[in-house]
C-alpha positions, 0 to 999 in steps of 0.5 A, a space after each residue: 640238096 635233098 632233091 638232088 639226092 632223091 633224083 640220084 636215087 630214083 635214077 639209080 633205081 631205074 637203071 638197075 631195074 632196066 638192065 635185067 630187062 634188056 638182057 632178057 630180050 635176046 632170043 636164041 632159036 634152034 632151027 632144024 633143016 628140012 633134011 633133018 626133019 625127015 630123018 626123025 622117026 614119027 611117034 606111034 599113036 597110043 590108044 588106052 584100050 580095055 587091055 591097057 594103053 599101047 601103041 596102035 599099028 600104022 594106018 590106024 587111029 583111036 576112036 571112042 569105044 562103045 558097048 554092043 548096046 551103044 553105051 560109051 565104055 571110056 576106053 579107046 578102040 583102034 580103027 583100021 579101015 573098016 575093022 576095029 581092034 580091042 572093042 566096038 565103035 558106033 
C-alpha cells in the first residue's frame, strides 16, 4: 500500500512538471513579405564625433578619428569618399 501511494505521488509530480514544458514548445513566428521589407526606411548610421553623436549622411561611414600627429582621439569621423567630416583619419 505504501509503494502504491509513493508511485501515485511520483506519477502525479511527473505529469504536473511535464504539462508546462509541452505548452511552452509552441512557437509563433512573424513573417514579413518581401514587398513589405523594401518599404521600410533604412536607419542612418550614427557617428559619435567631437561635436556630439549625430546621424551621418548617406554614402558615408564612421571610422576612428586621430589627431594630426596620429594619436587616436576616441571619437569617430564620418568618411565620405576621400573627405572626412568632423576630424582626421589615418
